One Martini backbone bead per residue (centre of mass of N, CA, C, O) as a GRO file, in nm:
protein
  438
    1UNK     BB    1   1.169   1.066  -1.193
    2UNK     BB    2   1.127   1.037  -1.497
    3UNK     BB    3   1.325   1.254  -1.608
    4UNK     BB    4   1.568   1.065  -1.458
    5UNK     BB    5   1.527   0.757  -1.538
    6UNK     BB    6   1.405   0.587  -1.337
    7UNK     BB    7   1.314   0.254  -1.238
    8UNK     BB    8   1.298   0.286  -0.928
    9UNK     BB    9   1.239   0.402  -0.609
   10UNK     BB   10   1.555   0.343  -0.514
   11UNK     BB   11   1.741   0.512  -0.697
   12UNK     BB   12   1.764   0.793  -0.536
   13UNK     BB   13   1.899   0.643  -0.290
   14UNK     BB   14   2.149   0.527  -0.433
   15UNK     BB   15   2.265   0.802  -0.534
   16UNK     BB   16   2.277   0.936  -0.234
   17UNK     BB   17   2.343   0.684  -0.007
   18UNK     BB   18   2.386   0.409  -0.132
   19UNK     BB   19   2.394   0.055  -0.119
   20UNK     BB   20   2.358  -0.016   0.186
   21UNK     BB   21   2.108   0.158   0.264
   22UNK     BB   22   1.922   0.039   0.042
   23UNK     BB   23   1.897  -0.243   0.167
   24UNK     BB   24   1.751  -0.145   0.420
   25UNK     BB   25   1.504  -0.021   0.269
   26UNK     BB   26   1.394  -0.291   0.140
   27UNK     BB   27   1.273  -0.438   0.384
   28UNK     BB   28   1.008  -0.269   0.441
   29UNK     BB   29   0.906  -0.309   0.148
   30UNK     BB   30   0.889  -0.615   0.146
   31UNK     BB   31   0.697  -0.651   0.386
   32UNK     BB   32   0.468  -0.496   0.264
   33UNK     BB   33   0.414  -0.669   0.013
   34UNK     BB   34   0.356  -0.932   0.171
   35UNK     BB   35   0.111  -0.825   0.322
   36UNK     BB   36  -0.055  -0.743   0.071
   37UNK     BB   37  -0.082  -1.032  -0.039
   38UNK     BB   38  -0.218  -1.154   0.221
   39UNK     BB   39  -0.471  -0.961   0.216
   40UNK     BB   40  -0.594  -1.034  -0.060
   41UNK     BB   41  -0.611  -1.338  -0.025
   42UNK     BB   42  -0.797  -1.332   0.226
   43UNK     BB   43  -1.036  -1.203   0.084
   44UNK     BB   44  -1.089  -1.430  -0.122
   45UNK     BB   45  -1.123  -1.666   0.070
   46UNK     BB   46  -1.377  -1.546   0.225
   47UNK     BB   47  -1.562  -1.519  -0.019
   48UNK     BB   48  -1.561  -1.824  -0.130
   49UNK     BB   49  -1.660  -1.950   0.142
   50UNK     BB   50  -1.940  -1.822   0.146
   51UNK     BB   51  -2.064  -1.861  -0.156
   52UNK     BB   52  -1.924  -2.163  -0.238
   53UNK     BB   53  -1.795  -2.332   0.000
   54UNK     BB   54  -1.497  -2.287  -0.035
   55UNK     BB   55  -1.203  -2.324   0.057
   56UNK     BB   56  -0.979  -2.089   0.144
   57UNK     BB   57  -0.721  -2.243   0.083
   58UNK     BB   58  -0.775  -2.319  -0.214
   59UNK     BB   59  -0.828  -2.029  -0.315
   60UNK     BB   60  -0.553  -1.910  -0.247
   61UNK     BB   61  -0.379  -2.118  -0.412
   62UNK     BB   62  -0.496  -2.060  -0.689
   63UNK     BB   63  -0.462  -1.751  -0.715
   64UNK     BB   64  -0.152  -1.753  -0.657
   65UNK     BB   65  -0.072  -1.935  -0.900
   66UNK     BB   66  -0.173  -1.758  -1.124
   67UNK     BB   67  -0.010  -1.494  -1.057
   68UNK     BB   68   0.268  -1.618  -1.056
   69UNK     BB   69   0.279  -1.745  -1.337
   70UNK     BB   70   0.222  -1.474  -1.515
   71UNK     BB   71   0.448  -1.310  -1.389
   72UNK     BB   72   0.693  -1.515  -1.439
   73UNK     BB   73   0.649  -1.510  -1.766
   74UNK     BB   74   0.565  -1.177  -1.841
   75UNK     BB   75   0.574  -0.950  -1.642
   76UNK     BB   76   0.490  -0.640  -1.716
   77UNK     BB   77   0.308  -0.708  -1.952
   78UNK     BB   78   0.115  -0.894  -1.805
   79UNK     BB   79   0.025  -0.685  -1.602
   80UNK     BB   80  -0.086  -0.461  -1.784
   81UNK     BB   81  -0.297  -0.630  -1.952
   82UNK     BB   82  -0.458  -0.765  -1.718
   83UNK     BB   83  -0.546  -0.503  -1.576
   84UNK     BB   84  -0.741  -0.405  -1.784
   85UNK     BB   85  -0.939  -0.655  -1.774
   86UNK     BB   86  -0.979  -0.644  -1.454
   87UNK     BB   87  -1.098  -0.360  -1.426
   88UNK     BB   88  -1.347  -0.395  -1.613
   89UNK     BB   89  -1.473  -0.631  -1.467
   90UNK     BB   90  -1.508  -0.499  -1.190
   91UNK     BB   91  -1.692  -0.258  -1.276
   92UNK     BB   92  -1.924  -0.424  -1.408
   93UNK     BB   93  -1.995  -0.643  -1.185
   94UNK     BB   94  -2.058  -0.441  -0.956
   95UNK     BB   95  -2.282  -0.282  -1.099
   96UNK     BB   96  -2.467  -0.532  -1.150
   97UNK     BB   97  -2.531  -0.575  -0.832
   98UNK     BB   98  -2.705  -0.330  -0.751
   99UNK     BB   99  -2.990  -0.358  -0.866
  100UNK     BB  100  -3.045  -0.632  -0.713
  101UNK     BB  101  -3.027  -0.505  -0.424
  102UNK     BB  102  -3.247  -0.287  -0.456
  103UNK     BB  103  -3.483  -0.515  -0.543
  104UNK     BB  104  -3.477  -0.644  -0.287
  105UNK     BB  105  -3.707  -0.735  -0.039
  106UNK     BB  106  -3.494  -0.704   0.215
  107UNK     BB  107  -3.483  -0.396   0.124
  108UNK     BB  108  -3.534  -0.117   0.267
  109UNK     BB  109  -3.570   0.190   0.304
  110UNK     BB  110  -3.330   0.430   0.290
  111UNK     BB  111  -3.465   0.646   0.476
  112UNK     BB  112  -3.452   0.469   0.732
  113UNK     BB  113  -3.114   0.488   0.744
  114UNK     BB  114  -3.103   0.763   0.803
  115UNK     BB  115  -2.984   0.992   1.041
  116UNK     BB  116  -3.258   1.160   1.047
  117UNK     BB  117  -3.366   0.896   1.156
  118UNK     BB  118  -3.415   0.842   1.491
  119UNK     BB  119  -3.576   0.547   1.491
  120UNK     BB  120  -3.312   0.442   1.383
  121UNK     BB  121  -3.048   0.261   1.509
  122UNK     BB  122  -2.874   0.182   1.229
  123UNK     BB  123  -2.682   0.390   1.088
  124UNK     BB  124  -2.482   0.396   0.794
  125UNK     BB  125  -2.295   0.632   0.890
  126UNK     BB  126  -2.273   0.687   1.187
  127UNK     BB  127  -2.022   0.750   1.440
  128UNK     BB  128  -1.799   1.016   1.565
  129UNK     BB  129  -1.575   1.018   1.796
  130UNK     BB  130  -1.359   1.232   1.952
  131UNK     BB  131  -1.160   1.014   2.060
  132UNK     BB  132  -1.118   0.889   1.739
  133UNK     BB  133  -0.996   1.111   1.565
  134UNK     BB  134  -0.684   1.035   1.563
  135UNK     BB  135  -0.718   0.764   1.427
  136UNK     BB  136  -0.853   0.859   1.160
  137UNK     BB  137  -0.627   1.047   1.075
  138UNK     BB  138  -0.403   0.856   1.068
  139UNK     BB  139  -0.521   0.656   0.855
  140UNK     BB  140  -0.561   0.860   0.630
  141UNK     BB  141  -0.263   0.935   0.598
  142UNK     BB  142  -0.153   0.659   0.549
  143UNK     BB  143  -0.316   0.598   0.287
  144UNK     BB  144  -0.235   0.852   0.125
  145UNK     BB  145   0.096   0.865   0.180
  146UNK     BB  146   0.187   0.560   0.188
  147UNK     BB  147   0.124   0.501  -0.125
  148UNK     BB  148   0.378   0.676  -0.235
  149UNK     BB  149   0.582   0.412  -0.134
  150UNK     BB  150   0.506   0.232  -0.385
  151UNK     BB  151   0.632   0.054  -0.639
  152UNK     BB  152   0.366  -0.006  -0.803
  153UNK     BB  153   0.348   0.297  -0.886
  154UNK     BB  154   0.630   0.337  -1.038
  155UNK     BB  155   0.616   0.112  -1.256
  156UNK     BB  156   0.414   0.295  -1.416
  157UNK     BB  157   0.547   0.571  -1.432
  158UNK     BB  158   0.851   0.485  -1.525
  159UNK     BB  159   0.709   0.349  -1.806
  160UNK     BB  160   0.653   0.595  -1.936
  161UNK     BB  161   0.707   0.786  -2.222
  162UNK     BB  162   0.669   1.043  -2.024
  163UNK     BB  163   0.625   1.286  -1.801
  164UNK     BB  164   0.335   1.374  -1.897
  165UNK     BB  165   0.215   1.089  -1.880
  166UNK     BB  166   0.270   1.036  -1.583
  167UNK     BB  167   0.093   1.270  -1.476
  168UNK     BB  168  -0.174   1.194  -1.614
  169UNK     BB  169  -0.194   0.921  -1.482
  170UNK     BB  170  -0.228   1.017  -1.191
  171UNK     BB  171  -0.483   1.194  -1.227
  172UNK     BB  172  -0.667   0.967  -1.360
  173UNK     BB  173  -0.645   0.771  -1.114
  174UNK     BB  174  -0.785   0.947  -0.896
  175UNK     BB  175  -1.066   0.938  -1.052
  176UNK     BB  176  -1.094   0.626  -1.077
  177UNK     BB  177  -1.097   0.549  -0.780
  178UNK     BB  178  -1.358   0.695  -0.712
  179UNK     BB  179  -1.544   0.542  -0.918
  180UNK     BB  180  -1.465   0.245  -0.814
  181UNK     BB  181  -1.590   0.302  -0.517
  182UNK     BB  182  -1.903   0.334  -0.549
  183UNK     BB  183  -2.020   0.034  -0.544
  184UNK     BB  184  -1.914  -0.023  -0.257
  185UNK     BB  185  -2.086   0.198  -0.112
  186UNK     BB  186  -2.361   0.092  -0.207
  187UNK     BB  187  -2.350  -0.186  -0.084
  188UNK     BB  188  -2.328  -0.100   0.196
  189UNK     BB  189  -2.601   0.050   0.212
  190UNK     BB  190  -2.773  -0.190   0.148
  191UNK     BB  191  -2.679  -0.368   0.392
  192UNK     BB  192  -2.795  -0.167   0.606
  193UNK     BB  193  -3.112  -0.202   0.473
  194UNK     BB  194  -3.138  -0.480   0.575
  195UNK     BB  195  -3.360  -0.752   0.655
  196UNK     BB  196  -3.226  -1.033   0.783
  197UNK     BB  197  -3.490  -1.192   0.858
  198UNK     BB  198  -3.551  -1.238   0.529
  199UNK     BB  199  -3.304  -1.415   0.544
  200UNK     BB  200  -3.097  -1.688   0.582
  201UNK     BB  201  -2.923  -1.545   0.804
  202UNK     BB  202  -3.056  -1.359   1.001
  203UNK     BB  203  -3.036  -1.343   1.330
  204UNK     BB  204  -2.811  -1.148   1.388
  205UNK     BB  205  -2.631  -0.929   1.254
  206UNK     BB  206  -2.325  -0.895   1.116
  207UNK     BB  207  -2.225  -0.680   1.322
  208UNK     BB  208  -2.313  -0.855   1.581
  209UNK     BB  209  -2.120  -1.102   1.473
  210UNK     BB  210  -1.849  -0.985   1.335
  211UNK     BB  211  -1.917  -0.954   0.989
  212UNK     BB  212  -1.851  -0.683   0.853
  213UNK     BB  213  -1.593  -0.773   0.672
  214UNK     BB  214  -1.824  -0.974   0.501
  215UNK     BB  215  -2.045  -0.807   0.343
  216UNK     BB  216  -2.015  -0.862   0.051
  217UNK     BB  217  -2.065  -1.167   0.038
  218UNK     BB  218  -2.334  -1.161   0.189
  219UNK     BB  219  -2.483  -0.977  -0.011
  220UNK     BB  220  -2.446  -1.163  -0.255
  221UNK     BB  221  -2.591  -1.421  -0.129
  222UNK     BB  222  -2.877  -1.273  -0.017
  223UNK     BB  223  -2.944  -1.038  -0.269
  224UNK     BB  224  -2.867  -1.241  -0.509
  225UNK     BB  225  -2.816  -1.416  -0.759
  226UNK     BB  226  -2.608  -1.661  -0.830
  227UNK     BB  227  -2.481  -1.534  -1.103
  228UNK     BB  228  -2.410  -1.266  -0.961
  229UNK     BB  229  -2.229  -1.371  -0.741
  230UNK     BB  230  -2.014  -1.492  -0.929
  231UNK     BB  231  -1.936  -1.217  -1.044
  232UNK     BB  232  -1.847  -1.092  -0.778
  233UNK     BB  233  -1.620  -1.292  -0.738
  234UNK     BB  234  -1.471  -1.222  -0.997
  235UNK     BB  235  -1.400  -0.930  -0.902
  236UNK     BB  236  -1.228  -1.013  -0.656
  237UNK     BB  237  -1.025  -1.191  -0.819
  238UNK     BB  238  -0.927  -0.963  -0.999
  239UNK     BB  239  -0.824  -0.779  -0.788
  240UNK     BB  240  -0.624  -0.971  -0.658
  241UNK     BB  241  -0.448  -1.022  -0.917
  242UNK     BB  242  -0.380  -0.726  -0.973
  243UNK     BB  243  -0.232  -0.672  -0.699
  244UNK     BB  244  -0.033  -0.905  -0.680
  245UNK     BB  245   0.138  -0.872  -0.936
  246UNK     BB  246   0.255  -0.593  -0.846
  247UNK     BB  247   0.385  -0.678  -0.587
  248UNK     BB  248   0.577  -0.890  -0.702
  249UNK     BB  249   0.725  -0.708  -0.918
  250UNK     BB  250   0.820  -0.493  -0.717
  251UNK     BB  251   1.023  -0.670  -0.546
  252UNK     BB  252   1.190  -0.789  -0.782
  253UNK     BB  253   1.289  -0.530  -0.917
  254UNK     BB  254   1.438  -0.407  -0.681
  255UNK     BB  255   1.635  -0.638  -0.616
  256UNK     BB  256   1.764  -0.648  -0.906
  257UNK     BB  257   1.836  -0.343  -0.955
  258UNK     BB  258   1.959  -0.260  -0.639
  259UNK     BB  259   2.119  -0.536  -0.564
  260UNK     BB  260   2.212  -0.749  -0.785
  261UNK     BB  261   2.329  -0.552  -1.009
  262UNK     BB  262   2.498  -0.334  -0.808
  263UNK     BB  263   2.631  -0.557  -0.604
  264UNK     BB  264   2.652  -0.879  -0.674
  265UNK     BB  265   2.609  -0.847  -1.021
  266UNK     BB  266   2.733  -0.624  -1.239
  267UNK     BB  267   2.769  -0.851  -1.502
  268UNK     BB  268   2.491  -0.922  -1.560
  269UNK     BB  269   2.279  -1.056  -1.759
  270UNK     BB  270   1.965  -1.045  -1.885
  271UNK     BB  271   1.896  -1.343  -1.833
  272UNK     BB  272   1.971  -1.345  -1.535
  273UNK     BB  273   1.778  -1.125  -1.448
  274UNK     BB  274   1.519  -1.267  -1.523
  275UNK     BB  275   1.565  -1.505  -1.316
  276UNK     BB  276   1.566  -1.329  -1.068
  277UNK     BB  277   1.281  -1.225  -1.089
  278UNK     BB  278   1.130  -1.493  -1.090
  279UNK     BB  279   1.230  -1.591  -0.814
  280UNK     BB  280   1.131  -1.354  -0.651
  281UNK     BB  281   0.829  -1.388  -0.720
  282UNK     BB  282   0.809  -1.668  -0.587
  283UNK     BB  283   0.898  -1.591  -0.296
  284UNK     BB  284   0.694  -1.364  -0.237
  285UNK     BB  285   0.436  -1.533  -0.291
  286UNK     BB  286   0.485  -1.753  -0.070
  287UNK     BB  287   0.494  -1.565   0.168
  288UNK     BB  288   0.212  -1.434   0.136
  289UNK     BB  289   0.050  -1.702   0.138
  290UNK     BB  290   0.128  -1.797   0.424
  291UNK     BB  291  -0.011  -1.543   0.571
  292UNK     BB  292  -0.317  -1.583   0.458
  293UNK     BB  293  -0.382  -1.827   0.685
  294UNK     BB  294  -0.440  -1.650   0.890
  295UNK     BB  295  -0.649  -1.460   1.151
  296UNK     BB  296  -0.619  -1.188   1.027
  297UNK     BB  297  -0.744  -0.922   0.925
  298UNK     BB  298  -0.769  -0.744   0.639
  299UNK     BB  299  -0.749  -0.451   0.751
  300UNK     BB  300  -0.497  -0.492   0.917
  301UNK     BB  301  -0.306  -0.574   0.687
  302UNK     BB  302  -0.356  -0.315   0.517
  303UNK     BB  303  -0.239  -0.112   0.723
  304UNK     BB  304   0.030  -0.260   0.781
  305UNK     BB  305   0.159  -0.239   0.499
  306UNK     BB  306   0.172   0.091   0.527
  307UNK     BB  307   0.317   0.158   0.789
  308UNK     BB  308   0.624   0.150   0.721
  309UNK     BB  309   0.612   0.341   0.487
  310UNK     BB  310   0.513   0.590   0.637
  311UNK     BB  311   0.729   0.597   0.881
  312UNK     BB  312   1.004   0.540   0.694
  313UNK     BB  313   0.997   0.603   0.377
  314UNK     BB  314   0.846   0.873   0.314
  315UNK     BB  315   1.048   1.076   0.434
  316UNK     BB  316   1.286   0.997   0.249
  317UNK     BB  317   1.147   1.057  -0.021
  318UNK     BB  318   1.107   1.361   0.025
  319UNK     BB  319   1.410   1.433   0.075
  320UNK     BB  320   1.546   1.311  -0.180
  321UNK     BB  321   1.369   1.510  -0.377
  322UNK     BB  322   1.344   1.805  -0.190
  323UNK     BB  323   1.625   1.778  -0.013
  324UNK     BB  324   1.951   1.854  -0.091
  325UNK     BB  325   2.092   1.803   0.216
  326UNK     BB  326   2.052   1.522   0.217
  327UNK     BB  327   2.183   1.241   0.399
  328UNK     BB  328   2.296   0.961   0.541
  329UNK     BB  329   2.282   1.047   0.834
  330UNK     BB  330   1.992   1.149   0.835
  331UNK     BB  331   1.864   0.883   0.733
  332UNK     BB  332   1.950   0.704   0.965
  333UNK     BB  333   1.819   0.862   1.185
  334UNK     BB  334   1.533   0.857   1.079
  335UNK     BB  335   1.504   0.551   1.071
  336UNK     BB  336   1.539   0.510   1.379
  337UNK     BB  337   1.323   0.688   1.483
  338UNK     BB  338   1.071   0.575   1.331
  339UNK     BB  339   1.106   0.279   1.423
  340UNK     BB  340   1.108   0.328   1.736
  341UNK     BB  341   0.835   0.477   1.762
  342UNK     BB  342   0.664   0.252   1.635
  343UNK     BB  343   0.745   0.018   1.826
  344UNK     BB  344   0.660   0.160   2.103
  345UNK     BB  345   0.341   0.181   2.021
  346UNK     BB  346   0.269  -0.080   1.894
  347UNK     BB  347   0.094  -0.401   1.793
  348UNK     BB  348  -0.185  -0.594   1.786
  349UNK     BB  349  -0.142  -0.799   1.543
  350UNK     BB  350   0.150  -0.889   1.678
  351UNK     BB  351   0.137  -0.851   2.001
  352UNK     BB  352   0.260  -0.550   2.069
  353UNK     BB  353   0.317  -0.374   2.326
  354UNK     BB  354   0.300  -0.070   2.462
  355UNK     BB  355   0.557   0.174   2.585
  356UNK     BB  356   0.426   0.423   2.438
  357UNK     BB  357   0.198   0.649   2.584
  358UNK     BB  358  -0.062   0.822   2.471
  359UNK     BB  359  -0.306   1.026   2.454
  360UNK     BB  360  -0.611   0.830   2.492
  361UNK     BB  361  -0.564   0.565   2.589
  362UNK     BB  362  -0.709   0.221   2.575
  363UNK     BB  363  -0.891  -0.055   2.682
  364UNK     BB  364  -0.930  -0.347   2.463
  365UNK     BB  365  -0.959  -0.667   2.496
  366UNK     BB  366  -0.685  -0.660   2.672
  367UNK     BB  367  -0.602  -0.406   2.498
  368UNK     BB  368  -0.397  -0.144   2.403
  369UNK     BB  369  -0.521   0.169   2.256
  370UNK     BB  370  -0.441   0.394   2.017
  371UNK     BB  371  -0.581   0.738   1.958
  372UNK     BB  372  -0.331   0.858   1.868
  373UNK     BB  373  -0.126   0.983   1.601
  374UNK     BB  374   0.146   0.786   1.604
  375UNK     BB  375   0.234   0.756   1.306
  376UNK     BB  376   0.258   1.071   1.248
  377UNK     BB  377   0.470   1.115   1.455
  378UNK     BB  378   0.693   0.918   1.342
  379UNK     BB  379   0.708   1.060   1.058
  380UNK     BB  380   0.786   1.353   1.156
  381UNK     BB  381   1.032   1.269   1.323
  382UNK     BB  382   1.185   1.162   1.079
  383UNK     BB  383   1.179   1.419   0.905
  384UNK     BB  384   1.319   1.610   1.116
  385UNK     BB  385   1.579   1.441   1.146
  386UNK     BB  386   1.687   1.449   0.860
  387UNK     BB  387   1.702   1.761   0.835
  388UNK     BB  388   1.863   1.836   1.083
  389UNK     BB  389   2.118   1.644   1.059
  390UNK     BB  390   2.194   1.724   0.762
  391UNK     BB  391   2.231   2.033   0.811
  392UNK     BB  392   2.432   2.029   1.047
  393UNK     BB  393   2.660   1.857   0.901
  394UNK     BB  394   2.685   2.042   0.659
  395UNK     BB  395   2.777   2.282   0.819
  396UNK     BB  396   3.024   2.167   0.970
  397UNK     BB  397   3.190   2.061   0.723
  398UNK     BB  398   3.196   2.338   0.553
  399UNK     BB  399   3.329   2.491   0.822
  400UNK     BB  400   3.540   2.313   0.965
  401UNK     BB  401   3.465   2.211   1.278
  402UNK     BB  402   3.557   1.930   1.164
  403UNK     BB  403   3.715   1.691   1.053
  404UNK     BB  404   3.718   1.508   0.753
  405UNK     BB  405   3.776   1.220   0.888
  406UNK     BB  406   3.496   1.188   1.039
  407UNK     BB  407   3.382   1.100   0.753
  408UNK     BB  408   3.318   0.763   0.741
  409UNK     BB  409   3.106   0.768   0.476
  410UNK     BB  410   3.189   0.979   0.256
  411UNK     BB  411   2.987   1.214   0.188
  412UNK     BB  412   3.149   1.495   0.142
  413UNK     BB  413   3.369   1.382  -0.056
  414UNK     BB  414   3.149   1.306  -0.283
  415UNK     BB  415   2.957   1.553  -0.329
  416UNK     BB  416   3.096   1.712  -0.555
  417UNK     BB  417   3.094   1.488  -0.770
  418UNK     BB  418   2.785   1.444  -0.770
  419UNK     BB  419   2.712   1.735  -0.850
  420UNK     BB  420   2.849   1.734  -1.122
  421UNK     BB  421   2.697   1.489  -1.240
  422UNK     BB  422   2.395   1.625  -1.189
  423UNK     BB  423   2.445   1.841  -1.382
  424UNK     BB  424   2.251   1.983  -1.615
  425UNK     BB  425   2.171   2.022  -1.922
  426UNK     BB  426   2.022   2.293  -2.060
  427UNK     BB  427   1.882   2.150  -2.300
  428UNK     BB  428   1.771   1.904  -2.150
  429UNK     BB  429   1.601   2.064  -1.939
  430UNK     BB  430   1.421   2.218  -2.150
  431UNK     BB  431   1.293   1.947  -2.259
  432UNK     BB  432   1.175   1.852  -1.998
  433UNK     BB  433   0.984   2.093  -1.950
  434UNK     BB  434   0.824   2.063  -2.225
  435UNK     BB  435   0.739   1.757  -2.172
  436UNK     BB  436   0.572   1.819  -1.895
  437UNK     BB  437   0.379   1.975  -2.027
  438UNK     BB  438   0.039   1.962  -2.121
   0.00000   0.00000   0.00000
């Protein structure tokens, strides 16, 4: 994508499928970004409410206002430079909290919490039931592959100086993500080893009270000094603003580049486009902030934000980049199939009951829960639909089994012209290959 000088994730879709279908694809991407903004703002509000006693509403409004303002004024430059500062602050402050938790008198021996010790009731590793294996696999694939469909990823990669730098950035980020996650895991282990009866929190434990999702602020509040807890809050706030500005700029850039500039105002000036981006940042920020005041859990919003991208966008992204026969008919069919199967499977967060029941479903808290990897089924069905329909219609029209006048989307009439336009210059192609090598 970098070697073809794309600006946004939707550029290959626009080149292959046209402007109208690209507008349709923007909708699930936009919804996902708004849910992502709501998710991270809700996390910050819950953290500040527990540690500082500050209203979660005020915390959400302040954090959202700061992120919106500096993204509104600075664009990609402000996002890039503030992310460097925020990531360093997150890493240092979280690691600083770890030794204070380990040395806390309320933390019992870690060996007592290991699953090898059968006398301890709540092992921190927990247990994975075979009946839940499908659910875990489904969510793992969603988080691993669904993230490849975020514009926030591509706005970093496609702004790299070369294809080689873009590749190195991706591999370096994979290792950095693993390292950045270590203190969070350590804090979770410490929290599982706490004798909560020795703290002001008391019994029952956070897990038994249903506060397991708030374990980070609870651990900071009861296991560390006040100044360390404040630093921990700062790390969460930095993480929130680092993610929120990326999501805001993501939606704004796609709307401006793929909708406004190419469809609504083809002759728009650079100054006009800058103001369109700023207004888009403001609108997306306000929409995400309004959803953050809801009662839905952070984890549910986190998974839901990637849900649409995994089931609907990811199959099309794979095909548009790696399946040369993919066309608009196949993409529309895959879009409908993926969205239909995902909708029929239900969504507890939105209160949508499932109409399509997969094997292993069961009732929990008066709601039917799917334990089958239904998201992956929707994704694979969409992928197969795109490839099958595209290949079949390509074969039919090329062999002239039906009249060319039936091609009402003019896909195959334009294909020859597009293929000629996309034929790379041999010298340019060789330069791209050399620049891509490490």
